[in-house]
PALUMMI-127520 format. One record per residue: chain; x negated, y, z of N, C-alpha, C in turn; residue in three letters; residue number from 1. Coordinates in steps of 0.001 Angstrom, whole numbers, plus 500000, padded with zeros to 6 digits. Atoms other than C-alpha are relative to their C-alpha. Last residue first. Layout:
<recs>
{A {X Y Z} {X Y Z} {X Y Z} ALA NUM}
...
</recs>
This chain:
<recs>
{A {501175 499143 499750} {520392 511611 527753} {498854 499261 500618} UNK 265}
{A {500155 499792 498550} {523552 509474 528218} {498787 500871 500329} UNK 264}
{A {498897 499217 499443} {524603 509853 524586} {499828 500310 501495} UNK 263}
{A {498816 500754 499658} {521253 508690 523289} {501055 500878 500662} UNK 262}
{A {500079 500493 498623} {517885 510390 523408} {501186 499161 500400} UNK 261}
{A {499474 501363 500060} {517507 510885 519635} {499901 499330 501384} UNK 260}
{A {501070 500897 499567} {515298 513991 520059} {500467 498534 500109} UNK 259}
{A {501227 499658 500713} {517612 516186 517979} {498866 499044 500354} UNK 258}
{A {499953 500466 501397} {520763 514432 519183} {498682 500243 499282} UNK 257}
{A {499881 501451 500003} {519998 514772 522894} {500007 499450 498582} UNK 256}
{A {501312 500566 499689} {518744 518314 522382} {500058 498481 500006} UNK 255}
{A {500862 499808 501163} {521983 519306 520643} {498626 499392 500236} UNK 254}
{A {499713 501060 500958} {524122 517774 523411} {499087 500097 498788} UNK 253}
{A {500007 499570 501401} {522483 520046 525953} {500211 498808 499080} UNK 252}
{A {499188 498793 500160} {523117 519820 529712} {500124 500436 498542} UNK 251}
{A {498692 500253 499413} {521948 516239 530254} {500950 501174 499810} UNK 250}
{A {499119 500702 500940} {519133 516897 527765} {501385 499691 500569} UNK 249}
{A {499729 499233 501225} {517683 519613 530059} {500892 499234 499031} UNK 248}
{A {498719 499299 499901} {518022 517840 533420} {500379 500704 498696} UNK 247}
{A {498910 500918 500335} {515282 515340 532562} {501373 500668 500080} UNK 246}
{A {499691 499916 501429} {512773 518217 532502} {501188 499119 499634} UNK 245}
{A {499224 498788 500265} {512851 518528 536283} {500463 500049 498558} UNK 244}
{A {498971 499628 499016} {511836 514992 537275} {500837 501215 499638} UNK 243}
{A {500617 499320 498862} {510011 513851 534084} {501070 500609 500907} UNK 242}
{A {499789 500807 498797} {511992 511444 531896} {499393 500658 501235} UNK 241}
{A {498655 499758 499464} {512332 514074 529160} {500363 499059 501143} UNK 240}
{A {499911 498657 499429} {508573 514061 528643} {501350 500224 500654} UNK 239}
{A {500813 499958 498785} {508394 510279 528180} {500140 501360 500684} UNK 238}
{A {499274 500732 498967} {511309 510356 525756} {499226 499971 501309} UNK 237}
{A {498845 499211 499558} {509628 513088 523750} {500753 499297 501113} UNK 236}
{A {500486 499023 499029} {506338 511188 523597} {501158 500824 500564} UNK 235}
{A {500580 498763 500517} {508125 508341 521830} {499515 500899 501144} UNK 234}
{A {499059 498900 500141} {508707 504758 522887} {499283 501259 499523} UNK 233}
{A {500012 499097 498844} {506029 502405 524232} {501072 501083 499938} UNK 232}
{A {500542 500585 498772} {505974 499298 522050} {500170 500898 501229} UNK 231}
{A {499411 501315 499716} {508200 500154 519090} {499551 499468 501354} UNK 230}
{A {498591 499829 499650} {507340 503868 519145} {500636 498670 500385} UNK 229}
{A {499920 499369 498678} {503615 503131 519295} {501453 500177 500424} UNK 228}
{A {500461 500942 498979} {503824 500658 516408} {500124 500593 501404} UNK 227}
{A {499040 501093 499821} {505988 502857 514158} {499587 499073 501139} UNK 226}
{A {498731 499482 499471} {503912 506007 514623} {500964 498867 500313} UNK 225}
{A {500217 499598 498603} {500612 504145 514204} {501304 500494 500622} UNK 224}
{A {500013 501224 499188} {501882 502437 511026} {499791 500319 501476} UNK 223}
{A {498628 500515 499899} {502812 505781 509456} {500062 498777 500906} UNK 222}
{A {499259 499079 499142} {499360 507174 510286} {501450 499571 500173} UNK 221}
{A {500328 500360 498622} {497760 504045 508819} {500704 500921 500985} UNK 220}
{A {499290 501246 499679} {499599 504662 505555} {499729 499588 501443} UNK 219}
{A {498565 499735 499968} {498439 508297 505439} {500781 498749 500391} UNK 218}
{A {499713 499220 498797} {494849 507444 506387} {501496 500267 500126} UNK 217}
{A {499986 500900 498856} {494736 504698 503775} {500290 500736 501302} UNK 216}
{A {498857 500905 500095} {495769 507061 501010} {500093 499067 501193} UNK 215}
{A {498788 499248 499700} {493294 509725 502153} {501231 499106 499965} UNK 214}
{A {499870 499858 498555} {490409 507250 502283} {501267 500757 500384} UNK 213}
{A {500000 501341 499418} {490840 506189 498658} {500217 500078 501510} UNK 212}
{A {498621 500481 500026} {491756 509742 497601} {500124 498602 500593} UNK 211}
{A {499204 499138 499130} {488352 511017 498720} {501437 499517 500054} UNK 210}
{A {500255 500396 498620} {486605 508042 497153} {500803 500818 500986} UNK 209}
{A {499288 501261 499757} {488288 508760 493835} {499782 499512 501433} UNK 208}
{A {498552 499741 500002} {487132 512386 493948} {500789 498738 500308} UNK 207}
{A {499664 499277 498776} {483552 511516 494968} {501506 500224 500098} UNK 206}
{A {500147 500936 498883} {483282 508889 492227} {500373 500660 501322} UNK 205}
{A {498875 500939 500018} {484689 511281 489632} {499938 499035 501174} UNK 204}
{A {498815 499290 499521} {482221 514031 490567} {501200 499067 500074} UNK 203}
{A {500181 499736 498576} {479289 511618 490214} {501213 500699 500590} UNK 202}
{A {499785 501241 499251} {480545 510292 486886} {499882 500233 501497} UNK 201}
{A {498648 500020 499437} {480876 513841 485491} {500266 498750 500826} UNK 200}
{A {498924 499318 500713} {477119 514093 484991} {501324 499889 500718} UNK 199}
{A {498993 500942 500464} {474828 511425 486455} {501178 500656 499274} UNK 198}
{A {500566 501277 500410} {471575 513345 486966} {501035 499091 499356} UNK 197}
{A {501034 499761 500995} {472676 516975 487104} {499432 498699 499457} UNK 196}
{A {499332 499624 501249} {475870 515891 488803} {498982 500264 498905} UNK 195}
{A {499505 501214 500656} {473848 514046 491452} {500666 500324 498670} UNK 194}
{A {501134 500748 500523} {471851 517182 492287} {500454 498748 499273} UNK 193}
{A {500627 499216 501053} {475013 519284 492562} {498815 499269 499394} UNK 192}
{A {499218 500182 501212} {476782 516527 494459} {499402 500792 498848} UNK 191}
{A {500326 501314 500556} {473973 516469 497016} {500774 499739 498715} UNK 190}
{A {501385 499984 500460} {474275 520197 497619} {499614 498679 499345} UNK 189}
{A {500273 499099 501125} {478097 520098 497707} {498567 499986 499482} UNK 188}
{A {500074 500509 501375} {478476 516867 499774} {499511 501023 498978} UNK 187}
{A {501043 501003 500219} {477637 517859 503360} {499801 499659 498519} UNK 186}
{A {501244 499673 499310} {479505 521033 504312} {498854 499049 499664} UNK 185}
{A {500394 498604 500166} {482512 521118 501983} {498661 500346 500639} UNK 184}
{A {499964 499565 501396} {483294 517453 501322} {499457 501411 499812} UNK 183}
{A {501046 500708 500748} {482147 516292 504775} {499930 500514 498569} UNK 182}
{A {501283 499531 499482} {484251 518961 506475} {498841 499338 499262} UNK 181}
{A {500266 498704 500604} {487186 518150 504193} {498679 500571 500489} UNK 180}
{A {500324 500209 501412} {487018 514492 505165} {499678 501320 499314} UNK 179}
{A {501336 500598 500069} {486847 515404 508857} {499569 499770 498554} UNK 178}
{A {500977 498965 499659} {489819 517774 508518} {498577 499454 499924} UNK 177}
{A {500066 499046 501105} {491845 515124 506679} {498963 501095 500270} UNK 176}
{A {500677 500655 501122} {490991 512483 509298} {499861 500954 498815} UNK 175}
{A {501421 500124 499686} {491854 514796 512201} {499236 499381 498832} UNK 174}
{A {500611 498678 499944} {495195 515819 510680} {498505 499938 500251} UNK 173}
{A {500180 499531 501376} {496076 512246 509718} {499339 501376 499980} UNK 172}
{A {501002 500830 500674} {495482 511030 513290} {499723 500514 498586} UNK 171}
{A {501314 499676 499435} {497328 513908 514946} {498900 499224 499290} UNK 170}
{A {500354 498663 500469} {500294 513478 512586} {498625 500410 500522} UNK 169}
{A {500443 500087 501385} {500340 509734 513218} {499581 501346 499447} UNK 168}
{A {501278 500728 500090} {500454 510228 516987} {499462 499921 498580} UNK 167}
{A {501176 499268 499536} {503071 513034 516762} {498701 499195 499921} UNK 166}
{A {500927 499777 501114} {505640 511231 514608} {498718 500696 500431} UNK 165}
{A {500550 501293 500414} {507662 509690 517459} {498964 500145 498901} UNK 164}
{A {501103 500367 499128} {508087 513178 518900} {499368 498674 499643} UNK 163}
{A {501268 499563 500587} {510168 514099 515856} {498796 499660 500874} UNK 162}
{A {500847 499294 499053} {513025 511931 517225} {498688 500431 499337} UNK 161}
{A {500049 498595 500421} {515334 510988 514363} {499024 500808 500845} UNK 160}
{A {499560 499026 499010} {514572 507313 514910} {499898 501411 499429} UNK 159}
{A {498908 500566 499211} {514255 504238 512690} {500538 500984 501027} UNK 158}
{A {500509 500500 498725} {512231 505923 509957} {501195 499575 500844} UNK 157}
{A {499146 500910 499213} {512649 506991 506324} {499311 499537 501285} UNK 156}
{A {500144 501401 500407} {510556 509980 505155} {500871 499098 500883} UNK 155}
{A {499124 500250 501139} {511632 513639 505440} {499951 498558 499519} UNK 154}
{A {498617 499793 499581} {510207 514141 508950} {500989 499691 498884} UNK 153}
{A {499502 501233 499381} {506951 512597 507719} {501447 500130 500447} UNK 152}
{A {499726 500984 501051} {506339 515541 505366} {500637 498745 500593} UNK 151}
{A {498878 499469 500774} {506700 518071 508186} {500365 499054 498869} UNK 150}
{A {498796 500263 499216} {504468 515856 510365} {501235 500520 499270} UNK 149}
{A {499652 501410 500182} {501847 515899 507619} {501248 499634 500800} UNK 148}
{A {499515 500206 501365} {501903 519705 507528} {500407 498550 499772} UNK 147}
{A {498649 499437 500095} {501656 519973 511323} {500591 499762 498617} UNK 146}
{A {499110 500830 499198} {498672 517606 511377} {501436 500487 499939} UNK 145}
{A {499701 501214 500755} {497027 519431 508481} {500939 499074 500777} UNK 144}
{A {499164 499624 501146} {497289 522748 510305} {500399 498768 499200} UNK 143}
{A {498656 499687 499501} {495980 521272 513572} {500950 500334 498845} UNK 142}
{A {499380 501264 499580} {493015 519644 511807} {501414 500234 500514} UNK 141}
{A {499605 500717 501222} {492237 522936 510036} {500691 498684 500351} UNK 140}
{A {498731 499425 500449} {492246 524768 513373} {500509 499297 498757} UNK 139}
{A {499068 500322 498914} {489544 522398 514638} {501384 500544 499656} UNK 138}
{A {499344 501263 500318} {487895 522661 511210} {500888 499512 501144} UNK 137}
{A {498695 499765 500616} {487218 526339 511895} {500733 498706 499703} UNK 136}
{A {498999 499751 498960} {484436 525382 514316} {501387 500186 499412} UNK 135}
{A {499811 501249 499255} {482419 523843 511467} {501057 500162 501088} UNK 134}
{A {499169 500878 500824} {482972 526914 509292} {500262 498680 500714} UNK 133}
{A {498615 499547 499862} {481652 529106 512102} {500935 499132 499180} UNK 132}
{A {499578 500201 498612} {478453 527060 512214} {501433 500401 500225} UNK 131}
{A {499504 501364 499763} {478156 526805 508424} {500491 499769 501422} UNK 130}
{A {501028 501015 499839} {477863 530589 508044} {500596 498639 500294} UNK 129}
{A {500400 500055 498590} {479908 533764 508320} {498878 498996 500222} UNK 128}
{A {500133 498677 499392} {480527 534904 504734} {499431 499957 501419} UNK 127}
{A {500841 499093 500784} {479903 531727 502704} {499735 501312 500732} UNK 126}
{A {501356 500540 500094} {481170 529218 505259} {499069 500965 499277} UNK 125}
{A {500608 499913 498673} {484196 531358 506093} {498555 499507 499957} UNK 124}
{A {500318 498602 499730} {484986 531836 502404} {499318 500156 501357} UNK 123}
{A {501123 499641 500861} {484769 528096 501746} {499560 501441 500244} UNK 122}
{A {501205 500506 499336} {487007 527480 504771} {498762 500311 499172} UNK 121}
{A {500278 499159 498832} {489654 529745 503241} {498716 499559 500703} UNK 120}
{A {500485 498706 500481} {489460 527963 499878} {499630 500913 501171} UNK 119}
{A {501372 500200 500462} {489754 524538 501521} {499386 501306 499513} UNK 118}
{A {500845 500070 498802} {492838 525765 503391} {498540 499798 499617} UNK 117}
{A {500109 498658 499424} {494410 526825 500107} {499097 500011 501232} UNK 116}
{A {500850 499164 500863} {493637 523505 498381} {499809 501394 500591} UNK 115}
{A {501377 500482 499850} {495009 521482 501299} {499051 500856 499174} UNK 114}
{A {500515 499510 498724} {498146 523646 501272} {498569 499550 500247} UNK 113}
{A {500361 498598 500208} {498668 522943 497564} {499415 500597 501286} UNK 112}
{A {501190 499970 500863} {498559 519198 498258} {499533 501434 499776} UNK 111}
{A {501138 500503 499236} {500948 519523 501216} {498719 500069 499179} UNK 110}
{A {500451 498954 499085} {503317 521731 499214} {498801 499571 500820} UNK 109}
{A {500682 498993 500827} {503493 519121 496452} {499468 501134 500878} UNK 108}
{A {501285 500592 500369} {504296 516517 499102} {499198 500954 499127} UNK 107}
{A {500879 499959 498829} {507008 518733 500619} {498625 499417 499681} UNK 106}
{A {500471 498640 499744} {508569 519382 497212} {499047 500078 501172} UNK 105}
{A {500940 499639 501064} {508735 515678 496352} {499425 501390 500245} UNK 104}
{A {501220 500775 499781} {510304 514870 499705} {498954 500372 498966} UNK 103}
{A {500707 499424 498851} {512812 517723 499350} {498700 499260 500277} UNK 102}
{A {500746 498841 500486} {513766 516538 495853} {499213 500637 501139} UNK 101}
{A {499236 498780 500207} {514778 513221 497327} {499099 501117 499480} UNK 100}
{A {500677 498837 499425} {512891 509974 496860} {500793 501253 499666} UNK 99}
{A {499295 498754 500280} {514675 506664 496305} {499319 501150 500738} UNK 98}
{A {500894 499118 500758} {512161 503821 496267} {500676 501319 499663} UNK 97}
{A {499328 499251 501051} {513777 501640 498935} {498983 500900 499317} UNK 96}
{A {500837 499185 500877} {512410 498958 501248} {500852 500640 498910} UNK 95}
{A {499851 500479 501378} {514807 497752 503932} {499290 500939 499022} UNK 94}
{A {498692 499697 500560} {513320 499067 507191} {500118 499357 498624} UNK 93}
{A {499243 501256 500151} {510400 497626 509131} {501447 500262 499593} UNK 92}
{A {498934 500002 499003} {509112 501080 510237} {500895 498762 499914} UNK 91}
{A {500571 499746 498672} {505788 500691 508424} {501056 499891 501098} UNK 90}
{A {500763 501170 499564} {507392 499039 505390} {499452 500200 501411} UNK 89}
{A {499054 501095 499729} {510017 501768 505062} {499268 498759 500497} UNK 88}
{A {499368 499697 498713} {507327 504451 505397} {501006 498915 500374} UNK 87}
{A {500984 500251 498952} {505312 502817 502611} {500589 500266 501377} UNK 86}
{A {500121 501446 499813} {508395 502675 500368} {499014 499665 501121} UNK 85}
{A {498756 500457 499395} {509075 506395 500881} {499931 498503 500272} UNK 84}
{A {500025 499573 498602} {505420 507204 500212} {501266 499575 500727} UNK 83}
{A {500936 500861 499271} {505456 505106 497031} {499958 500372 501474} UNK 82}
{A {499411 501335 499868} {508588 506842 495777} {499094 499069 500797} UNK 81}
{A {498975 499938 498955} {507106 510280 496508} {500644 498638 500214} UNK 80}
{A {500669 499929 498697} {503988 509488 494495} {501006 499996 501131} UNK 79}
{A {500560 501325 499731} {506086 508402 491495} {499315 499958 501359} UNK 78}
{A {498865 500898 499733} {508130 511614 491643} {499508 498593 500327} UNK 77}
{A {499469 499660 498690} {504980 513710 491969} {501177 499114 500383} UNK 76}
{A {500863 500602 498985} {503398 511857 489032} {500489 500305 501410} UNK 75}
{A {499949 501467 500093} {506319 512654 486719} {499181 499346 501118} UNK 74}
{A {498639 500440 499678} {506760 516262 487826} {500079 498482 500009} UNK 73}
{A {499780 499808 498569} {503004 516899 487907} {501382 499523 500418} UNK 72}
{A {500674 501071 499274} {502578 515357 484434} {500179 500113 501502} UNK 71}
{A {499235 501238 500200} {505204 517676 482968} {499378 498846 500782} UNK 70}
{A {498735 499850 499286} {503491 520709 484521} {500857 498746 499864} UNK 69}
{A {500231 500152 498568} {500042 519541 483389} {501283 500092 500804} UNK 68}
{A {500290 501419 499748} {501227 519041 479825} {499778 499749 501487} UNK 67}
{A {498754 500753 500160} {502844 522481 479792} {499785 498510 500266} UNK 66}
{A {499020 499601 498986} {499779 524243 481228} {501265 499151 499921} UNK 65}
{A {500439 500453 498678} {497164 522334 479206} {501048 500313 501060} UNK 64}
{A {499932 501463 499971} {499031 522766 475898} {499635 499480 501390} UNK 63}
{A {498587 500388 499969} {499603 526461 476554} {500157 498490 500092} UNK 62}
{A {499446 499655 498696} {495966 527037 477465} {501449 499573 500117} UNK 61}
{A {500437 501017 499043} {494740 525146 474399} {500565 500272 501386} UNK 60}
{A {499207 501211 500241} {496826 527368 472126} {499638 498901 500988} UNK 59}
{A {498640 499835 499476} {495313 530505 473692} {500832 498740 499826} UNK 58}
{A {499061 499278 500868} {491702 529412 473108} {501409 500021 500575} UNK 57}
{A {499332 500815 501002} {489556 528290 476071} {500938 500850 499140} UNK 56}
{A {500402 499542 501326} {487237 530746 477873} {500648 499198 498886} UNK 55}
{A {499447 498681 500246} {488911 530410 481272} {499612 500567 498632} UNK 54}
{A {498548 500076 500153} {488305 526668 481316} {500606 501354 499647} UNK 53}
{A {499697 500603 501297} {484587 527101 480685} {501499 499964 499748} UNK 52}
{A {500381 499026 501022} {484238 529522 483591} {500303 499466 498606} UNK 51}
{A {498978 498962 499991} {486152 527140 485837} {499711 501041 498917} UNK 50}
{A {498809 500557 500640} {483844 524300 484818} {501140 501008 499966} UNK 49}
{A {500247 500063 501441} {480754 526392 485600} {501215 499452 499254} UNK 48}
{A {499927 498637 500511} {482170 527235 489024} {499773 500027 498498} UNK 47}
{A {498597 499616 500073} {482809 523550 489685} {500162 501409 499462} UNK 46}
{A {499337 500668 501116} {479229 522644 488785} {501454 500424 499860} UNK 45}
{A {500590 501180 500617} {477593 525176 491069} {500815 499467 498851} UNK 44}
{A {501320 499804 500563} {479787 527563 493018} {499527 498726 499336} UNK 43}
{A {500603 501122 500678} {483291 528015 494301} {498616 500373 499485} UNK 42}
{A {501130 500491 499214} {484546 530428 496943} {499304 498822 499377} UNK 41}
{A {499691 501349 499538} {488001 530964 495476} {498897 499468 500905} UNK 40}
{A {498795 499950 499175} {487561 534724 495224} {500334 498637 500586} UNK 39}
{A {500331 499357 498738} {483958 534383 494040} {501199 500047 500937} UNK 38}
{A {500824 500920 499222} {484908 531841 491388} {499637 500587 501362} UNK 37}
{A {499144 501097 499536} {487738 534078 490162} {499203 499039 500879} UNK 36}
{A {499128 499464 498954} {485478 537140 489980} {500890 498913 500585} UNK 35}
{A {500806 499831 498774} {482787 535189 488110} {500846 500538 501154} UNK 34}
{A {500234 501288 499327} {485374 533999 485567} {499209 500120 501301} UNK 33}
{A {501154 500693 500543} {486390 537616 484821} {499806 498667 500739} UNK 32}
{A {501090 500358 499092} {489867 538797 485684} {498886 499302 499221} UNK 31}
{A {500043 499119 498817} {492658 540667 483894} {498787 499729 500887} UNK 30}
{A {499884 498609 500429} {492565 539310 480319} {499919 500979 501170} UNK 29}
{A {501286 499495 500482} {491178 536012 481575} {500083 501456 499570} UNK 28}
{A {500403 498840 499198} {494309 535436 483627} {498679 500590 499527} UNK 27}
{A {499135 498853 500263} {495981 533186 481042} {499586 501246 500781} UNK 26}
{A {500247 499442 501316} {493140 530657 480950} {500810 501240 499709} UNK 25}
{A {501194 499164 499934} {493359 530197 484700} {499686 500628 498649} UNK 24}
{A {499646 498693 499432} {496917 528978 484251} {498796 500936 500062} UNK 23}
{A {499226 499243 500975} {495785 526222 481907} {500383 501374 500502} UNK 22}
{A {500919 499571 501047} {493065 525100 484315} {500732 500814 498932} UNK 21}
{A {500761 498875 499459} {495602 525038 487151} {499028 500547 498954} UNK 20}
{A {499091 498854 499891} {497952 522841 485100} {499264 501243 500503} UNK 19}
{A {499750 499522 501362} {495153 520467 484114} {500892 501233 500013} UNK 18}
{A {501213 499332 500458} {494077 520177 487746} {500184 500578 498613} UNK 17}
{A {500099 498768 499222} {497649 519403 488796} {498771 500801 499582} UNK 16}
{A {499210 498947 500641} {497886 516932 485893} {500012 501313 500776} UNK 15}
{A {500455 499758 501379} {494891 514988 487329} {500861 501052 499294} UNK 14}
{A {501074 499011 500010} {495754 515374 491028} {499551 500344 498577} UNK 13}
{A {499426 498673 499792} {499104 513616 490687} {498932 501080 499897} UNK 12}
{A {499186 499694 501178} {497533 510518 489128} {500671 501366 500129} UNK 11}
{A {500915 499665 501092} {494883 510603 491880} {500771 500369 498734} UNK 10}
{A {500591 498705 499672} {497529 510744 494584} {499049 500456 498900} UNK 9}
{A {499006 498970 500351} {499376 507932 492832} {499499 501403 500338} UNK 8}
{A {499927 499926 501462} {496228 505778 492954} {501006 501057 499557} UNK 7}
{A {501193 499298 500476} {495660 506570 496626} {500034 500164 498486} UNK 6}
{A {499826 498589 499682} {499262 505577 497440} {498805 500819 499503} UNK 5}
{A {498948 499485 500875} {498916 502261 495633} {500211 501493 500228} UNK 4}
{A {500565 499863 501344} {495590 501634 497368} {501025 500564 499026} UNK 3}
{A {500915 498868 499998} {497123 502348 500772} {499373 500235 498635} UNK 2}
{A {499159 498797 500000} {500000 500000 500000} {499124 501253 500000} UNK 1}
</recs>
């Protein structure tokens, strides 16, 4: 299941890249390639590729943009189906492949959010230094954890309680932040030397490896949520059993429903 999810992530990333490359071609009349690379915080091989993309003919830009947009819709729908099926397997529910528009939109937002956070960290590393960039990954882990929890809320599960999703969200957030730290602080210099020797093969291997671990982290996060909830219950239920806090759900029907505490609270 992790491999299937990693493969769909890669299939979604390819048309997303094509779509971004096409859009970059349309901004050449207002921005220079060096300005775009500086704003994003890119350098080396990726900066050279962005510069090449922004110098493409007008017809090529339209083809890249429209093809990328169509591919994103198709791959995003396929990715959402796999994530829904993976959640059903983790929670021991009847497997279904029906994915709502909200699920697809949340997954697209997660991918875009990863790109935006990576851009911000690149700026911090360039302007302040690697030390500050390393500390920023603590906030990055929290952001990714919240984003993954928002996605998980739309996936099938046996309980409506959002507290049951906290362990998996924390795990995925930490793993994503650690992977991004390695990709931005450790790999760039080595990737630049490897790209000069092996060309695009080195970049492809790094990209596929990134999705390999990301797919398994997402599936393992779902399994952690289901296993902990089945054996110990959710964090919310533990909190609402505390002496004073237990009075809150007894007085609020909305809280009982939101945290799936049952009619008796």
